[in-house]
C-alpha positions as CSV (number, residue, x, y, z in Angstrom):
1,M,222.4,231.1,147.9
2,T,220.7,233.8,146.2
3,S,219.5,236.7,148.3
4,Q,216.2,237.4,146.8
5,K,213.4,235.1,148.0
6,R,211.3,233.4,145.2
7,Y,208.2,231.3,145.2
8,L,208.9,227.7,144.0
9,I,207.0,226.4,141.0
10,T,207.4,222.6,140.4
11,T,205.4,221.8,137.4
12,A,203.7,223.3,134.5
13,D,200.3,223.2,136.3
14,E,199.3,226.8,136.3
15,N,196.9,226.1,139.3
16,T,199.9,226.0,141.5
17,W,201.7,229.2,140.1
18,K,201.9,232.7,141.7
19,F,201.8,235.6,139.4
20,D,202.1,238.5,141.9
21,R,205.7,237.8,143.2
22,P,209.1,236.6,142.0
23,V,209.1,232.9,141.3
24,I,211.6,230.2,140.5
25,F,210.8,227.4,138.0
26,L,212.3,224.1,139.2
27,G,213.0,223.2,135.5
28,E,212.8,224.6,132.0
29,W,210.1,222.0,131.5
30,C,207.7,223.9,133.7
31,R,207.5,226.5,131.0
32,L,205.6,224.9,128.2
33,Y,206.4,226.2,124.7
34,N,202.8,227.0,123.8
35,R,202.4,228.9,127.1
36,K,205.2,231.4,126.8
37,H,202.7,234.2,126.4
38,I,202.0,233.4,130.1
39,W,205.3,232.9,131.6
40,G,207.2,235.3,129.3
41,G,206.2,238.3,131.4
42,M,206.7,236.8,134.9
43,D,209.5,237.8,137.2
44,A,210.9,234.4,137.0
45,I,214.3,232.5,136.9
46,V,214.9,228.7,136.2
47,A,216.9,226.6,138.7
48,E,220.0,225.0,137.2
49,P,219.4,221.6,135.7
50,Y,220.5,218.8,138.0
51,G,222.9,216.2,137.2
52,L,223.8,217.0,133.4
53,K,227.5,217.1,133.5
54,P,229.0,213.7,132.2
55,S,231.1,213.3,135.4
56,K,228.1,213.8,137.6
57,R,225.9,211.4,135.5
58,D,228.5,208.8,136.0
59,S,228.7,209.4,139.8
60,D,224.9,209.5,140.3
61,Y,224.4,206.5,138.2
62,S,226.7,204.5,140.4
63,K,225.2,205.8,143.6
64,A,221.7,204.9,142.3
65,L,222.8,201.5,141.4
66,I,224.2,201.0,144.8
67,L,220.8,202.0,146.3
68,E,218.9,199.6,144.1
69,N,221.1,196.7,145.0
70,K,220.8,197.5,148.7
71,L,217.0,198.2,148.7
72,F,215.8,195.4,146.5
73,P,216.5,192.4,148.7
74,E,214.9,194.1,151.7
75,F,211.9,195.1,149.5
76,I,211.1,191.6,148.2
77,Q,211.7,190.1,151.6
78,L,208.8,192.2,152.8
79,L,206.7,191.1,149.7
80,N,207.3,187.4,150.4
81,Y,206.3,188.1,154.0
82,H,203.1,189.8,153.0
83,H,202.1,187.2,150.4
84,N,203.3,184.3,152.5
85,T,205.6,183.1,149.8
86,N,209.2,182.3,149.3
87,H,209.9,183.4,145.9
88,S,213.6,183.8,144.8
89,E,215.2,187.2,144.1
90,R,215.3,186.1,140.4
91,F,211.4,185.7,140.5
92,W,210.9,189.3,141.7
93,Q,213.6,190.7,139.4
94,I,211.7,189.3,136.5
95,L,208.3,190.5,137.8
96,I,208.9,193.7,139.5
97,G,212.5,194.7,138.4
98,P,211.6,197.0,135.4
99,W,209.5,199.1,137.8
100,F,211.9,199.0,140.6
101,K,214.9,200.3,138.6
102,V,212.9,203.1,137.0
103,I,211.3,204.2,140.5
104,V,214.6,204.2,142.3
105,R,216.3,206.3,139.5
106,D,213.3,208.6,139.2
107,L,213.2,209.4,142.9
108,F,217.0,209.7,143.2
109,Y,216.5,212.6,140.6
110,Y,213.4,214.2,141.9
111,V,214.8,214.3,145.5
112,N,218.2,215.5,144.5
113,S,216.8,218.2,142.0
114,L,214.8,219.7,144.6
115,K,217.4,219.7,147.4
116,N,219.8,221.2,145.0
117,C,217.3,224.1,144.3
118,L,216.6,224.7,148.0
119,L,220.5,224.7,148.6
120,S,221.0,227.3,146.0
121,H,217.9,229.6,146.4
122,D,216.0,231.2,149.1
123,I,212.4,229.9,148.7
124,S,209.4,231.9,150.0
125,G,206.9,229.1,149.7
126,T,205.3,226.8,147.2
127,T,201.9,225.3,146.3
128,G,201.0,221.6,146.3
129,Y,198.0,219.4,146.0
130,D,196.6,217.9,149.0
131,L,198.5,214.9,150.3
132,N,195.5,213.0,151.2
133,K,195.0,212.1,147.5
134,T,195.3,208.3,147.0
135,I,198.1,207.4,144.6
136,C,196.9,204.5,142.3
137,I,199.2,202.8,140.0
138,S,197.8,199.8,138.1
139,D,200.8,198.0,136.8
140,T,204.4,198.9,135.4
141,K,202.9,200.1,132.1
142,D,200.6,202.6,133.9
143,F,203.8,203.9,135.7
144,I,206.3,203.9,132.7
145,D,203.9,205.5,130.3
146,G,204.0,208.9,131.9
147,F,202.7,208.8,135.3
148,F,205.0,211.6,136.4
149,D,204.6,213.5,133.2
150,D,201.1,214.3,134.6
151,N,201.7,217.7,136.3
152,R,199.3,216.8,139.1
153,N,201.0,213.5,139.9
154,L,204.4,215.1,139.7
155,N,203.2,218.0,142.0
156,L,201.9,215.5,144.6
157,L,205.3,213.8,144.4
158,Y,207.3,217.0,145.0
159,T,204.8,218.0,147.8
160,R,205.4,214.6,149.3
161,I,209.3,215.0,149.2
162,L,209.1,218.4,150.6
163,N,207.0,217.1,153.4
164,L,209.9,214.7,154.1
165,I,212.9,217.0,153.8
166,E,214.3,218.1,157.2
167,N,215.0,221.8,158.0
168,K,212.6,223.1,155.4
169,N,211.8,226.8,156.4
170,F,209.0,227.9,154.1
171,P,205.2,227.1,153.9
172,V,203.6,224.7,151.4
173,D,200.1,226.0,150.5
174,L,197.9,223.0,149.9
175,I,195.1,223.0,147.4
176,S,192.3,220.5,146.7
177,S,193.2,217.9,144.1
178,E,189.6,218.3,143.0
179,N,190.3,221.6,141.2
180,E,190.5,221.5,137.5
181,N,193.7,222.5,136.0
182,T,193.6,225.5,133.8
183,Q,196.4,224.1,131.8
184,Q,196.1,221.2,129.5
185,K,196.8,217.8,131.3
186,Y,199.3,215.3,130.4
187,N,198.2,214.2,127.0
188,L,200.6,211.4,125.7
189,T,198.7,209.4,123.0
190,L,199.0,205.8,123.9
191,K,196.9,204.0,121.4
192,K,198.0,203.4,117.9
193,I,195.8,204.8,115.1
194,E,194.1,201.7,113.9
195,N,194.1,200.8,110.2
196,K,190.6,200.3,109.1
197,S,191.4,199.0,105.6
198,F,189.7,195.9,104.4
199,Y,193.0,194.1,104.0
200,K,193.9,194.6,107.7
201,N,190.3,193.6,108.9
202,F,190.4,190.5,106.6
203,L,193.8,189.5,108.2
204,K,192.4,190.0,111.7
205,L,189.5,187.9,111.1
206,G,191.8,185.1,109.4
207,F,194.1,185.0,112.4
208,S,191.2,185.0,114.8
209,F,189.9,181.9,112.9
210,Y,193.3,180.2,112.8
211,S,193.9,180.8,116.5
212,K,190.7,178.8,117.3
213,I,192.0,176.0,115.3
214,S,195.6,176.2,116.3
215,K,194.8,175.9,120.1
216,Q,193.6,172.4,119.6
217,F,197.2,171.5,118.9
218,I,198.9,173.1,121.9
219,R,201.0,170.6,123.9
220,K,201.8,171.1,127.5
221,D,205.5,171.1,126.9
222,D,205.6,173.4,123.7
223,A,208.1,176.1,123.7
224,F,206.3,179.4,124.5
225,I,207.3,182.0,121.8
226,I,205.9,185.5,121.8
227,N,206.9,188.8,120.2
228,T,210.3,187.6,119.1
229,F,210.5,190.5,116.7
230,L,211.1,188.1,113.9
231,P,208.9,188.6,110.9
232,T,205.6,186.5,111.3
233,E,206.7,184.1,108.6
234,K,210.0,183.4,110.3
235,E,208.3,183.1,113.7
236,A,206.1,180.4,112.3
237,K,208.8,178.6,110.6
238,L,210.7,178.7,113.8
239,E,207.9,176.9,115.6
240,L,207.5,174.4,112.9
241,A,211.3,173.8,113.2
242,L,211.0,173.1,116.7
243,G,208.2,170.5,116.0
244,Q,205.1,172.4,117.1
245,F,202.1,174.0,115.7
246,P,202.5,177.7,115.2
247,Q,200.4,179.7,117.7
248,F,201.0,183.4,116.9
249,W,200.5,184.3,120.5
250,K,201.5,187.9,119.7
251,Y,198.2,188.6,118.0
252,N,196.2,187.8,121.0
253,W,198.6,189.8,123.4
254,N,196.5,192.9,123.9
255,K,193.6,190.9,125.4
256,H,195.4,191.3,128.8
257,F,197.9,194.0,128.1
258,Q,195.7,197.0,129.4
259,F,195.7,199.6,131.9
260,D,192.7,198.1,133.8
261,L,194.5,194.8,134.2
262,I,193.7,194.6,137.9
263,K,190.7,196.7,139.0
264,K,191.5,197.3,142.7
265,N,192.3,200.2,144.7
266,P,195.4,200.6,146.9
267,D,195.0,199.7,150.6
268,N,196.8,202.5,152.4
269,L,196.8,200.4,155.7
270,I,198.7,197.6,154.2
271,R,201.0,199.9,152.5
272,Q,201.7,201.9,155.7
273,N,202.5,198.8,157.6
274,L,204.9,197.6,155.0
275,K,206.5,201.1,154.8
276,K,207.0,201.1,158.6
277,K,209.0,197.7,158.3
278,F,211.0,199.1,155.4
279,L,212.2,202.4,157.0
280,D,215.6,202.7,158.4
281,N,215.9,206.0,160.4
282,S,219.7,205.4,160.7
283,C,220.2,206.0,157.0
284,E,220.8,209.3,155.3
285,S,218.0,211.4,154.1
286,L,218.0,210.5,150.3
287,E,217.7,206.9,151.0
288,N,215.2,207.4,153.9
289,I,213.0,209.4,151.6
290,I,213.0,206.8,148.8
291,R,212.2,204.0,151.4
292,H,209.1,206.3,152.5
293,L,207.7,206.5,149.0
294,L,208.6,203.1,147.3
295,F,205.4,201.3,148.7
296,E,203.4,204.5,147.9
297,Y,204.3,204.2,144.2
298,F,204.1,200.3,144.1
299,P,201.8,199.1,141.4
300,V,198.6,197.5,142.5
301,C,199.0,194.4,140.5
302,Y,202.0,193.3,142.7
303,L,200.3,193.9,146.1
304,E,196.5,194.2,146.4
305,G,195.9,192.6,143.0
306,F,198.6,189.8,143.3
307,G,196.0,187.0,143.6
308,D,194.1,188.6,140.6
309,L,197.2,188.5,138.5
310,F,197.5,184.8,139.2
311,N,194.0,184.3,138.2
312,K,194.7,186.3,135.0
313,L,197.4,183.8,134.3
314,K,195.4,180.7,134.9
315,K,193.1,181.8,132.1
316,Q,195.7,181.9,129.5
317,P,195.9,178.8,127.2
318,W,199.8,178.8,127.3
319,P,201.8,175.7,127.6
320,K,201.8,174.4,131.4
321,F,205.3,173.1,131.3
322,P,207.0,174.9,128.5
323,K,210.2,173.5,127.0
324,F,211.6,177.1,127.1
325,I,210.2,180.6,127.0
326,F,211.4,183.1,124.3
327,T,210.4,186.8,123.9
328,S,212.0,190.0,122.8
329,N,209.5,192.3,124.1
330,N,207.1,191.0,126.9
331,F,209.7,191.1,129.5
332,Y,209.1,194.7,130.3
333,L,205.4,195.6,130.7
334,D,203.4,192.5,130.3
335,E,202.6,191.6,133.8
336,V,200.9,188.2,133.0
337,F,203.7,187.2,130.8
338,K,206.3,188.3,133.5
339,L,204.5,186.0,136.3
340,Y,204.5,183.3,133.8
341,A,208.2,183.6,133.1
342,A,209.0,183.9,136.7
343,L,207.1,181.0,137.9
344,N,208.5,178.8,135.1
345,V,212.1,179.9,135.9
346,E,211.5,178.9,139.6
347,S,210.4,175.4,138.2
348,G,213.6,175.2,136.4
349,K,212.6,176.1,132.8
350,K,214.8,178.0,130.4
351,Y,214.1,181.6,129.9
352,F,215.5,183.5,126.7
353,V,215.1,187.1,125.6
354,G,216.2,188.5,122.3
355,Q,217.7,192.1,122.0
356,H,214.8,194.5,121.8
357,G,216.7,197.3,119.9
358,G,219.6,199.6,120.0
359,N,221.9,200.8,123.0
360,Y,222.3,197.2,124.4
361,G,226.0,196.5,125.0
362,T,226.9,200.0,124.1
363,Q,225.7,202.6,126.5
364,R,227.2,202.3,130.0
365,H,224.1,203.8,131.7
366,K,221.8,201.3,130.3
367,S,223.9,198.1,130.7
368,P,223.4,195.5,131.7
369,R,219.5,195.8,132.0
370,I,217.1,193.5,134.0
371,E,216.3,191.4,131.1
372,E,220.1,190.7,130.5
373,L,220.6,189.7,134.2
374,T,217.5,187.4,134.7
375,V,217.6,185.1,131.7
376,D,219.5,182.0,130.7
377,K,220.4,183.4,127.5
378,F,220.3,186.9,126.1
379,I,220.3,186.8,122.3
380,T,222.2,189.9,121.0
381,W,222.6,191.3,117.6
382,G,226.1,190.0,117.4
383,W,228.1,191.3,120.5
384,T,229.1,189.8,123.7
385,N,230.2,191.7,126.7
386,G,231.6,189.5,129.4
387,M,228.3,188.0,130.7
388,S,227.5,184.3,130.6
389,Q,224.1,185.1,129.4
390,H,225.2,187.1,126.3
391,T,224.7,184.9,123.3
392,P,225.7,186.3,119.8
393,G,222.8,186.3,117.3
394,F,221.6,188.6,114.7
395,V,219.2,191.5,114.0
396,L,215.9,189.8,114.5
397,K,213.8,192.5,113.1
398,N,215.4,192.2,109.6
399,A,215.5,188.4,109.4
400,G,214.6,187.3,106.0
401,K,213.3,190.7,105.1
402,K,213.9,192.4,101.7
403,K,216.9,194.7,101.9
404,L,216.0,198.4,102.1
405,N,216.6,200.6,99.2
406,F,217.5,204.2,98.8
407,N,217.4,206.9,96.1
408,T,220.6,208.4,95.0
409,S,219.0,211.6,94.0
410,G,216.4,211.6,96.8
411,N,215.9,213.6,100.1
412,L,217.9,214.2,103.1
413,L,216.0,212.4,105.8
414,L,216.7,213.6,109.4
415,I,215.2,211.1,112.0
416,E,214.7,212.5,115.5
417,H,214.2,211.0,118.8
418,G,211.3,211.8,121.0
419,Y,211.2,212.5,124.7
420,T,211.3,209.2,126.5
421,K,210.1,208.6,130.2
422,H,212.3,209.8,132.8
423,D,214.2,206.7,134.0
424,A,217.5,208.8,134.7
425,T,219.4,210.4,137.6
426,Y,219.7,213.7,135.8
427,D,217.2,216.3,134.4
428,K,216.2,214.4,131.3
429,K,213.6,217.1,130.3
430,S,216.0,219.8,130.2
431,D,218.5,217.6,128.3
432,F,215.7,217.1,125.7
433,I,215.3,220.7,125.2
434,E,218.9,221.0,124.7
435,Y,218.6,218.2,122.1
436,L,215.7,220.0,120.3
437,D,217.9,223.2,120.1
438,N,220.7,221.1,118.7
439,Q,218.6,220.0,115.9
440,K,218.2,223.7,114.8
441,I,222.0,224.3,114.9
442,F,222.3,221.2,112.6
443,V,219.6,222.5,110.0
444,D,221.2,226.0,110.3
445,N,224.5,224.8,109.1
446,L,223.3,222.9,106.1
447,H,223.9,224.5,102.7
448,K,221.1,225.5,100.4
449,N,220.7,222.2,98.5
450,P,220.6,219.7,101.2
451,R,218.4,222.1,103.3
452,K,216.0,222.5,100.4
453,N,215.8,218.6,100.3
454,L,215.4,218.0,104.1
455,L,212.4,216.1,105.6
456,I,212.4,216.0,109.3
457,R,210.8,212.8,110.7
458,L,209.4,213.4,114.2
459,F,209.0,210.7,116.8
460,N,205.9,208.8,116.1
461,I,202.9,211.2,116.8
462,N,201.0,208.4,118.4
463,Y,203.5,208.4,121.4
464,Q,204.4,212.0,121.5
465,N,203.8,214.2,124.5
466,K,202.0,217.0,122.8
467,D,203.4,219.6,125.5
468,W,206.7,219.5,123.6
469,C,205.1,221.2,120.6
470,E,207.8,219.9,118.3
471,E,206.1,220.8,115.0
472,N,205.3,224.4,116.3
473,R,209.1,224.8,117.4
474,W,210.2,223.7,113.9
475,H,207.7,226.1,111.9
476,D,208.6,228.9,114.2
477,F,212.2,228.3,113.4
478,D,211.6,227.9,109.6
479,P,208.0,228.1,108.2
480,N,209.1,226.2,105.1
481,I,210.7,223.2,106.6
482,K,209.0,219.8,105.7
483,I,207.8,217.7,108.6
484,D,206.7,214.1,108.8
485,N,204.9,213.5,112.1
486,G,205.9,209.9,112.3
487,I,202.9,208.1,110.9
488,K,204.2,207.2,107.5
489,N,206.1,203.8,106.8
490,I,209.6,204.6,107.7
491,N,210.9,202.2,105.1
492,R,209.0,204.2,102.4
493,L,210.7,207.4,103.4
494,I,214.1,205.8,103.4
495,S,213.5,204.4,99.9
496,K,212.9,208.1,98.8
497,S,216.1,209.4,100.4
498,R,219.7,209.5,99.3
499,L,221.0,210.0,102.9
500,I,219.6,209.1,106.4
501,V,220.6,211.2,109.4
502,Y,219.9,210.0,113.0
503,S,220.4,212.8,115.7
504,Y,220.6,210.1,118.4
505,D,222.2,206.6,119.0
506,S,219.3,204.9,117.3
507,T,218.1,201.4,116.6
508,G,217.2,202.6,113.2
509,M,221.0,203.5,112.7
510,L,221.8,199.8,113.2
511,E,219.2,198.7,110.7
512,T,220.1,201.1,107.9
513,L,223.9,200.3,108.4
514,S,223.1,196.7,108.3
515,D,221.2,197.2,104.9
516,N,224.1,199.2,103.6
517,I,222.1,202.5,103.3
518,P,224.0,205.8,103.3
519,T,223.7,207.0,107.0
520,I,225.1,209.7,109.2
521,A,224.6,210.2,113.0
522,F,225.3,212.8,115.4
523,W,224.8,213.4,119.1
524,G,226.3,215.0,122.1
525,K,227.0,214.2,125.7
526,E,223.8,212.3,126.3
527,V,225.4,209.2,124.9
528,A,227.8,207.6,127.3
529,L,229.5,204.6,125.6
530,L,230.9,201.6,127.4
531,D,234.7,201.2,126.9
532,S,234.1,198.0,124.9
533,A,232.0,199.9,122.5
534,K,234.2,203.0,121.9
535,P,236.7,201.4,119.4
536,Y,233.8,200.4,117.2
537,Y,232.0,203.8,117.3
538,Q,235.4,205.4,116.7
539,M,235.8,203.4,113.6
540,L,232.6,205.0,112.2
541,A,233.6,208.5,113.4
542,D,237.0,208.1,111.5
543,V,235.2,207.6,108.2
544,G,232.6,210.3,108.7
545,I,229.4,208.3,109.6
546,I,229.3,209.3,113.3
547,H,229.8,212.8,114.5
548,F,229.9,214.2,118.1
549,S,228.5,217.6,117.1
550,A,225.6,218.9,115.0
551,I,228.0,221.3,113.1
552,S,230.4,218.5,112.2
553,A,227.6,216.3,110.8
554,A,226.1,219.3,108.7
555,E,229.5,220.1,107.3
556,K,230.0,216.4,106.2
557,I,226.7,216.5,104.5
558,N,227.5,219.6,102.6
559,E,230.7,218.1,101.5
560,I,229.2,214.8,100.1
561,W,225.7,216.0,99.3
562,D,226.4,216.0,95.4
563,N,227.8,212.5,95.3
564,V,226.7,210.6,98.4
565,E,227.1,207.3,96.7
566,N,230.8,207.8,95.9
567,W,231.4,208.7,99.5
568,W,229.5,205.6,100.7
569,D,231.3,203.2,98.5
570,Q,234.8,204.0,99.6
571,S,236.6,200.9,100.7
572,N,237.7,202.2,104.1
573,L,234.1,203.3,104.9
574,Q,232.6,200.0,103.9
575,K,235.2,198.1,105.9
576,A,234.4,200.2,108.9
577,R,230.7,199.6,108.5
578,Q,231.2,195.9,108.0
579,E,233.2,195.6,111.1
580,F,230.7,197.6,113.2
581,C,227.7,195.7,111.9
582,H,229.5,192.4,112.5
583,R,229.4,193.3,116.2
584,Y,226.2,195.2,116.7
585,A,224.0,194.6,113.7
586,K,224.8,191.2,112.2
587,K,222.6,189.7,109.5
588,S,221.9,186.0,109.1
589,Q,221.5,184.0,106.0
590,N,219.6,181.2,107.8
591,P,217.8,182.9,110.6
592,V,215.4,180.0,111.5
593,T,218.2,177.4,111.6
594,E,220.7,179.6,113.5
595,L,218.0,180.7,116.1
596,K,216.8,177.2,116.6
597,Q,220.4,176.0,117.3
598,I,220.7,178.9,119.8
599,L,217.6,178.0,121.7
600,L,218.1,174.2,121.9
601,S,221.8,174.2,122.7
């Protein structure tokens, strides 16, 4: 433990900071890039990031999984008791599983990061918001879309954890949660910029008119098909092939997919009573703290608003006894759909989910996911991995679409990742800062010509957390660097490029490889591959497509820049690409016929 006492700062909320004494920031993410003129002159250190070493990630992931499997049956038993129901574990996994997995991993990290700091440093005190503040989370989307990226919410959580940690020997100064934050609040943009073009508005009116007519042809036993990731034309052809009138449910989706889905406040008395039944004083402190907090952060729609959620479902014109249910998207955040699927699964209906994007079947800290475990069939993009639910399919997003083109004398397009919500047992924010620094290493090692032709595509600006200041970071690094903020059509950018570079294990990489577009990817320790995936990724590494360092990727680009096409057309490279795509990014010549066979078999 360090000898000098320091005041603990847990978030970027400057209302909770002290400027007249030595401080310790719990994480690098407390020090916002655009506020360095404030924190740069402080007597401050930053606590060591928690859990970043690969071996620690593996160990903590296993521990968190054991906790999930232990706590979930007890948790849902209390829910059945409270609601006077007898729903199965599978029912609750479909409905609350996505929230449960994230909250357990988040709490695992937040508790351990705080404990790790307290063990390593002598703390003089900290400031937290008043614990009397009511925590209100409407639904899973409300929670996933950055609940703990709000500095005040995160500070409340850390204050709550500190209150539960035993043998704490420093004061927590409480301030009113009514105080305005002097620093900009969490400002993740959640709404897409609407296209106001005449064409888009005309299509919207057309689908609205079609929807009114098509509803007249709904049958009680129609298959319910929504957001499959198939192009609209193929989705319509699939429904016709199944002998039913196409409904285009996805175009009515947003009517119930909102933050204010359930307009009720948490009932603290109910939650306290459930928490008392859930606590186990014999268990060790980490588990006990998580038991204390789960019902506090439980979405309202599953507890106080559970009846209202059923009423929302009753208003939907969906088939009452569907032949089967199929989606590639709604299984995660759509509460009305999840309840519909869970109820129909309990009555014996088949439930199918299509692969949503990349990382499925490849990354060990993400496999298997809830949607793989709870379905009758999980339709992959070509792979299987030992689970009976895994059913090989093809890349749904590209089905029947025109092949992407590229320009042999075009740009170098670097496609970056954005910071994604926590959902990890390690310090994901510090990991992301390291990721951003790694991008600069890549660019710094490019020769003059590829660097001159470089265009950096940021994560979609509609979903960026502005606190990361990615454009500012890049322009401070190189004022002349060309930036795309993520709004432009990605396919148009690809068509103007000679080489596409992904600095993470991306869904886009699967798509460009599938379309035979010259592609290079690089990443570091943040990608933990399953043993079954390693040989296939190694094949791409052997031919120079995948790299495990930014410098290696830059050197390869310098080598091939003047004749990318010759490099890409090499027989050994094309063989490796084809084998990889056959497993992880397979294309289909007859997508509707193939998918119909999968769904009906």
